[in-house]
C-alpha positions in Angstrom: -27.1 31.2 -5.5 -23.8 30.0 -4.0 -23.3 26.4 -2.9 -20.2 24.8 -1.4 -19.6 21.0 -1.5 -16.5 19.3 -0.2 -14.4 16.7 -2.1 -10.8 15.5 -1.8 -7.7 15.0 -3.9 -4.4 13.2 -3.4 -0.8 14.3 -3.7 1.7 11.6 -3.1 -0.1 9.4 -0.6 -1.6 12.2 1.4 -5.1 13.4 0.8 -6.3 17.0 0.9 -9.7 18.6 1.1 -11.0 20.5 -1.9 -13.9 23.0 -1.6 -16.1 22.9 -4.7 -17.7 26.3 -4.8 -20.5 26.6 -7.3 -22.2 29.9 -8.1 -25.3 29.9 -10.3 -26.7 33.1 -11.9 -29.9 33.4 -13.9 -28.6 34.7 -17.1 -27.3 33.2 -20.4 -26.4 29.6 -19.5 -22.6 29.0 -19.4 -20.1 26.8 -17.6 -16.7 27.9 -16.2 -14.4 25.7 -14.1 -11.4 27.3 -12.4 -8.9 26.3 -9.6 -5.9 24.8 -11.5 -7.8 21.8 -12.9 -6.0 19.3 -15.2 -7.5 18.0 -18.4 -9.5 15.2 -16.7 -11.1 17.8 -14.4 -11.9 20.2 -17.2 -13.7 17.5 -19.0 -16.0 17.1 -16.1 -18.6 19.4 -17.7 -19.6 16.9 -20.4 -19.7 14.0 -17.9 -21.7 16.0 -15.3 -24.2 17.3 -17.9 -25.0 14.0 -19.4 -25.1 12.1 -16.0 -27.5 14.8 -14.7 -29.9 14.4 -17.6 -29.7 10.6 -17.6 -30.4 10.5 -13.8 -33.8 12.3 -14.4 -32.8 15.8 -13.5 -33.0 18.8 -15.9 -29.5 20.4 -16.0 -30.0 24.0 -14.6 -30.1 26.8 -17.2 -27.7 28.9 -15.2 -24.4 30.7 -15.7 -22.3 28.4 -13.6 -19.0 29.4 -12.1 -17.2 26.5 -10.3 -14.1 27.1 -8.3 -11.9 24.3 -6.8 -10.3 25.7 -3.7 -7.5 26.1 -2.8 -7.1 27.6 -6.2 -3.3 27.5 -6.1 -3.1 23.7 -5.8 -3.1 21.5 -8.9 -6.3 19.3 -9.1 -6.0 16.1 -11.1 -8.3 13.1 -11.9 -12.0 12.6 -12.2 -12.8 12.2 -8.5 -14.4 15.6 -8.2 -17.3 14.8 -10.6 -19.8 13.9 -7.9 -19.1 17.0 -5.8 -19.4 19.2 -8.9 -22.7 17.8 -9.8 -24.1 18.1 -6.3 -23.1 21.8 -6.2 -24.9 22.3 -9.5 -28.0 20.4 -8.3 -28.0 22.4 -5.1 -27.9 25.7 -7.1 -30.7 24.3 -9.3 -33.0 23.6 -6.3 -32.9 19.8 -6.5 -31.4 19.5 -3.0 -33.1 20.6 0.2 -32.1 24.2 0.9 -31.8 23.4 4.6 -29.6 20.4 4.1 -26.2 20.7 5.8 -23.3 19.6 3.5 -20.5 21.2 5.6 -19.6 17.9 7.4 -19.8 15.7 4.3 -17.2 14.8 1.7 -18.0 13.4 -1.8 -15.6 11.6 -4.1 -16.2 9.7 -7.3 -16.2 9.7 -11.1 -19.5 9.9 -13.0 -20.4 7.7 -15.9 -22.7 9.1 -18.6 -25.6 7.0 -17.1 -25.2 8.7 -13.7 -23.6 5.7 -11.9 -20.5 6.4 -9.8 -17.2 4.8 -10.8 -14.3 3.9 -8.6 -11.2 6.1 -8.3 -7.7 5.7 -7.0 -6.5 6.9 -3.6 -9.9 6.7 -1.9 -8.3 5.5 1.4 -6.1 8.6 1.5 -9.1 10.9 0.7 -11.2 9.4 3.5 -8.4 9.8 6.0 -8.0 13.4 5.0 -11.8 14.0 5.4 -11.7 12.4 8.9 -8.7 14.6 9.9 -10.5 17.7 8.6 -13.4 17.0 11.0 -15.8 15.6 8.4 -18.4 13.3 9.8 -19.6 11.5 6.6 -17.7 10.3 3.5 -19.4 9.3 0.3 -17.4 6.9 -1.8 -18.1 4.9 -5.0 -19.6 1.6 -4.1 -16.5 -0.3 -5.5 -14.3 1.7 -3.2 -16.5 1.9 -0.1 -15.0 -1.0 1.9 -11.5 0.4 1.3 -12.7 3.8 2.7 -14.4 2.1 5.6 -10.9 1.0 6.9 -10.6 4.6 8.3 -11.9 4.8 11.8 -13.8 7.9 13.1 -15.9 8.7 10.1 -19.2 7.3 8.6 -18.7 5.9 5.1 -21.6 5.5 2.6 -21.4 3.5 -0.7 -22.8 5.4 -3.6 -24.1 3.5 -6.6 -25.5 6.4 -8.6 -26.4 10.0 -8.4 -30.2 9.5 -7.9 -29.5 7.3 -4.9 -27.3 10.0 -3.4 -29.7 12.8 -4.0 -32.6 10.8 -2.4 -30.4 10.1 0.6 -29.4 13.8 1.1 -33.1 14.8 0.7 -34.1 12.3 3.3 -36.5 10.4 1.0 -34.6 7.1 1.0 -31.7 6.7 3.5 -28.6 4.8 2.7 -27.0 2.3 5.1 -23.4 3.0 6.2 -20.7 0.6 5.4 -19.5 -1.1 8.7 -16.2 -2.9 9.1 -14.3 -4.3 12.1 -11.1 -3.8 10.2 -8.7 -4.7 13.0 -10.3 -8.1 13.4 -9.9 -8.6 9.7 -6.1 -8.2 9.9 -4.7 -11.7 10.2 -1.9 -13.6 8.7 -2.4 -13.4 4.9 -2.5 -16.4 2.6 0.5 -16.6 0.2 0.0 -19.9 -1.5 3.6 -21.0 -1.0 5.6 -22.4 1.9 9.2 -23.0 2.9 8.5 -26.8 3.1 8.4 -26.7 -0.7 12.2 -26.0 -0.8 14.4 -29.0 -0.7 17.9 -28.8 0.9 19.7 -25.5 1.1 19.9 -25.5 4.9 22.4 -22.7 5.0 20.3 -20.5 2.7 17.1 -21.2 4.7 19.0 -20.3 7.9 20.1 -17.0 6.2 16.5 -16.2 5.3 15.3 -16.9 8.8 18.0 -14.5 10.2 17.1 -11.9 7.6 13.4 -12.1 8.5 14.2 -11.9 12.3 16.3 -8.8 11.9 14.8 -7.2 8.8 18.1 -7.5 7.0 18.7 -7.2 3.3 20.0 -10.4 1.7 21.9 -11.4 -1.5 21.5 -15.0 -2.8 24.4 -16.2 -5.0 24.3 -19.5 -6.9 24.0 -21.3 -10.2 20.7 -21.5 -12.1 18.2 -23.9 -10.6 19.4 -23.8 -7.0 16.2 -22.3 -5.5 17.1 -18.6 -5.3 13.7 -17.4 -6.6 11.8 -20.1 -4.6 13.4 -18.8 -1.4 12.8 -15.2 -2.1 9.1 -15.7 -2.9 8.7 -17.5 0.4 10.3 -14.9 2.6 7.0 -13.0 3.2 5.5 -16.2 4.7 8.0 -16.1 7.6 7.7 -12.4 8.4 5.5 -11.2 11.2 1.9 -10.4 10.3 1.1 -6.8 9.3 -0.1 -4.6 12.1 -3.2 -2.6 11.5 -1.3 0.6 11.0 1.1 -1.1 8.6 -1.8 -2.5 6.6 -3.5 0.9 6.3 -0.2 2.6 5.2 0.6 -0.2 2.7 -3.0 -0.1 1.3 -2.7 3.7 0.9 0.3 3.3 -1.4 -1.3 0.6 -3.6 -4.6 2.6 -3.7 -2.8 5.7 -5.0 -0.8 3.7 -7.5 -3.9 1.8 -8.8 -2.4 -1.6 -8.0 -4.9 -2.6 -5.3 -6.7 -5.7 -6.5 -10.4 -5.1 -7.1 -11.5 -7.7 -4.5 -9.1 -6.4 -1.8 -10.1 -3.4 0.3 -7.3 -3.7 2.9 -4.0 -5.5 2.4 -3.5 -8.3 5.0 -0.4 -9.8 3.4 3.0 -8.3 3.1 3.7 -7.1 -0.5 6.2 -9.0 -2.7 7.4 -7.0 -5.7 9.6 -8.6 -8.4 10.3 -6.1 -11.2 12.2 -7.1 -14.4 15.8 -6.0 -14.8 14.9 -3.9 -17.9 13.0 -1.4 -15.7 14.0 2.2 -15.5 15.2 4.1 -12.4 11.9 6.1 -12.4 9.9 2.9 -12.3 11.9 1.7 -9.4 12.2 4.9 -7.3 8.9 6.5 -8.4 8.3 9.8 -10.2 6.5 11.3 -13.2 5.1 14.8 -13.7 2.6 14.1 -10.9 4.8 11.8 -8.8 3.6 8.2 -8.4 5.0 5.5 -6.1 7.7 3.3 -7.6 8.5 -0.3 -6.9 10.5 0.6 -3.7 7.3 2.1 -2.3 5.0 -0.6 -3.5 7.2 -3.0 -1.6 6.8 -0.9 1.6 6.4 -3.2 4.7 7.2 -6.2 2.4 9.9 -7.6 0.1 11.5 -6.2 -3.0 13.0 -9.0 -5.0 15.6 -8.2 -7.7 16.5 -11.3 -9.7 19.5 -11.3 -12.0 20.9 -8.4 -9.9 24.0 -7.6 -12.0 21.8 -7.3 -15.1 20.0 -4.2 -13.7 21.5 -0.9 -15.0 23.9 0.6 -12.6 21.8 3.8 -12.5 18.8 1.7 -11.3 20.6 -0.2 -8.6 22.4 2.9 -7.3 19.0 4.6 -6.9 18.4 2.0 -4.1 21.1 3.3 -1.8 19.2 6.2 -0.2 15.8 4.4 0.2 17.5 1.5 1.9 19.2 3.7 4.4 16.3 6.2 5.1 13.2 4.0 4.5 11.6 6.8 2.5 12.2 8.5 -0.8 11.6 12.2 -1.7 10.7 13.1 -5.3 10.9 16.7 -6.4 9.0 17.9 -9.4 7.6 21.3 -10.7 4.2 20.4 -9.1 5.8 20.0 -5.7 7.8 17.7 -3.5 6.4 14.4 -2.3 7.8 11.8 0.1 6.8 8.1 -0.2 7.6 5.6 2.5 9.7 2.6 1.3 10.7 0.5 4.3 11.3 -2.8 2.6 13.5 -5.9 2.8 15.7 -6.2 -0.3 16.3 -9.7 -1.6 18.7 -9.8 -4.6 19.7 -12.9 -6.5 22.5 -13.4 -8.9 24.6 -16.1 -10.6 28.3 -16.3 -9.5 29.4 -15.4 -13.1 27.8 -14.6 -16.5 27.6 -18.2 -17.6 26.3 -19.1 -14.1 28.5 -22.0 -13.2 31.6 -20.6 -11.4 32.3 -23.0 -8.5 29.7 -25.6 -9.7 31.2 -29.1 -9.4 29.0 -30.6 -12.2 29.3 -27.9 -14.8 32.3 -26.3 -16.4 32.5 -22.5 -16.1 33.4 -20.9 -19.4 34.2 -17.4 -17.9 37.7 -16.1 -17.5 38.9 -14.9 -14.1 38.7 -11.3 -15.3 35.2 -11.8 -16.6 34.1 -13.1 -13.2 35.5 -10.1 -11.4 33.9 -7.7 -13.9 30.5 -9.4 -13.4 30.6 -9.1 -9.7 31.9 -5.5 -10.0 28.7 -4.5 -11.8 27.2 -4.2 -8.3 28.7 -1.1 -6.7 30.6 -1.5 -3.4 28.4 1.1 -1.5 25.3 -0.9 -2.5 26.9 -4.2 -1.4 27.7 -2.6 1.9 24.0 -2.0 2.4 23.2 -5.7 2.0 23.7 -7.3 5.4 23.7 -11.0 4.4 25.4 -12.5 1.4 24.9 -16.3 1.1 26.0 -18.9 -1.5 23.6 -21.6 -2.7 25.3 -24.8 -4.0 23.8 -26.9 -6.7 21.6 -29.6 -5.2 22.4 -33.3 -5.5 19.9 -35.9 -6.7 19.7 -37.4 -3.2 18.7 -34.0 -1.7 16.0 -33.5 -4.3 14.5 -37.0 -4.1 14.8 -37.5 -0.3 11.6 -38.2 1.6 13.1 -39.2 4.9 12.6 -35.9 6.8 10.0 -33.3 5.9 11.2 -29.8 5.5 10.3 -27.1 8.1 7.1 -25.2 7.3 6.9 -21.5 7.1 4.7 -21.5 10.2 7.4 -23.1 12.3 10.1 -20.7 11.1 7.8 -17.8 11.6 7.3 -18.6 15.3 11.0 -18.3 15.8 11.2 -15.1 13.8 8.3 -13.5 15.9 10.0 -14.7 19.2 13.3 -13.1 18.1 11.6 -9.8 17.2 9.8 -9.7 20.5 13.1 -10.4 22.3 14.7 -7.4 20.4 11.7 -5.1 20.9 12.1 -5.3 24.7 15.6 -4.0 24.2 14.4 -1.1 22.0 11.5 0.1 24.2 13.2 3.5 24.8 14.2 4.0 21.1 12.0 5.7 18.6 11.1 4.1 15.2 13.3 1.1 15.8 11.5 -2.3 15.6 14.2 -4.6 14.2 18.0 -4.8 14.2 18.4 -3.6 10.6 17.1 -0.2 11.7 19.9 0.3 14.3 21.9 3.5 13.9 25.7 3.6 14.4 25.2 4.9 17.9 22.7 2.2 18.7 25.1 -0.5 17.4 27.7 0.7 19.9 25.1 0.5 22.6 23.3 -2.8 21.9 25.7 -4.8 19.7 28.7 -5.3 22.1 30.3 -8.7 21.7 32.2 -10.5 24.5 36.0 -10.7 24.5 36.1 -13.8 22.3 33.7 -12.3 19.9 35.6 -9.0 19.7 38.8 -10.9 18.8 37.1 -13.0 16.1 35.6 -9.9 14.6 39.0 -8.1 14.6 40.5 -11.1 12.6 37.5 -11.1 10.2 37.8 -7.3 9.7 41.5 -7.5 8.8 41.3 -10.7 6.7 38.2 -9.8 4.7 39.0 -6.0 4.4 35.5 -5.0 5.6 34.5 -1.4 5.3 33.2 0.5 8.3 29.7 -0.1 7.1 30.4 -3.8 6.6 31.7 -3.9 10.1 28.4 -2.5 11.4 26.4 -4.8 9.2 28.2 -7.8 10.6 27.4 -6.7 14.2 23.8 -6.2 13.3 23.5 -9.7 11.9 25.3 -11.2 14.9 22.8 -9.3 17.2 20.0 -11.0 15.3 21.6 -14.4 15.5 21.9 -13.9 19.3 18.3 -12.8 19.5 17.2 -16.0 17.7 19.1 -18.0 20.3 17.7 -15.9 23.2 21.1 -14.6 24.2 21.5 -11.0 25.4 25.3 -11.1 24.9 26.8 -11.5 21.4 29.3 -14.4 21.6 32.0 -15.7 19.2 29.6 -18.3 17.8 27.3 -15.5 16.8 30.1 -13.5 15.2 31.4 -16.5 13.4 28.0 -17.3 11.8 27.5 -13.6 10.8 30.9 -13.6 9.1 29.9 -16.6 7.1 27.2 -14.5 5.5 29.7 -12.0 3.9 30.4 -14.1 0.8 31.4 -11.3 -1.5 33.9 -10.0 1.0 36.0 -13.2 0.8 39.2 -13.0 -1.1 38.6 -15.8 -3.6 36.1 -13.6 -5.3 38.7 -10.9 -5.6 41.7 -12.9 -6.8 
């Protein structure tokens, strides 16, 4: 008897349908599994056999040949267990012969007791099943709410094999998992707020501009000036995730296995803060079967790199292409996969190795050449990709202890950020895939970032005195465009150019002399 049951796999963050073909012949019992399975899939026989017996079903005494199609595509993981066992049970006569399995997809790992365990990438698998025309998707109970985020397909939560067999036979029906996911997407809770940060008005202004335009930002200052505090609070002033952004972000974390057990759909923008000892593969992603790296886990959120010059040059240089393209392509023997990685980069660094260059209360012990070498650890091309560079001075006692005027909350700043983004969106209605000023191409900059006469003259002086590169020139115009948007001005004026130039700290000559 031949039975076909459908399951799904994942490559990158895209799911694909797998046909589990099971042929059972009445001769000496045997078990063969083909279709490019990895070790975890090949071990399915032992899990499936024991789960079958412990669920109250006699394992069929058949010569079983199981093929995972398409046979030329690598299958990995334990998510095919449920489909394999259903195919075997169908061949053994435990499922209704007239039952239609052609519009159903089954995913999950089996425990030896017959219960169904959760797997990674269930959201991607459910989306693939929906796109393939499937009507029903059966997911492990712990993953079911995550799968139910996909519209257009009925999702069932499976606790164990006996429950699933009874449902398919019509003896005890399961209830679909129902979610109104779009209404669940609201501004996430972060537990921190900009009102916690004392002083640093210029740095807060820089963070607001960065959030409004989606710009990358570099924070420079002595230890204890609030660089990490500001970076951790940046997600709190970004616009809320849209439904499509939430689904795409959740897909990445589901595949990577970093989705919290109590979260089925991410409602807060990711904040990733890897240590400077990480490798380039950990940052960019990779492996024999490519997995998302930190740049992809920060997609639609913030990637914070503290102690920026301490990261190996190979690691920081691997950021250059993802920052520009918003995606990263990894090529391995198993194939080529592209992960999205549209993130805001927030980097923080001390002004020198000892940390106190320019600090009025501490003596810097570094020589001038040491300071230049420390800054030079960040490559010029990477610095050119960071739109805003701002210095944070050491705080005085009065600034830290002042209670006279409360600091602005994240909610107040976020309202201005959202207003500026909406102001910019109206300008970009005819452009594709542009939703903030940081995404403007060179041609768009010439079209939308045209300063008035006074602004052009000021920009010319800054270009010549600071020695800006062509990319630095474009970055300055982008930041000025965002400053103008925050002010509700369609025309970029000299005041907007002047403020944008202030945020090019590492281009100033005193760093270079």
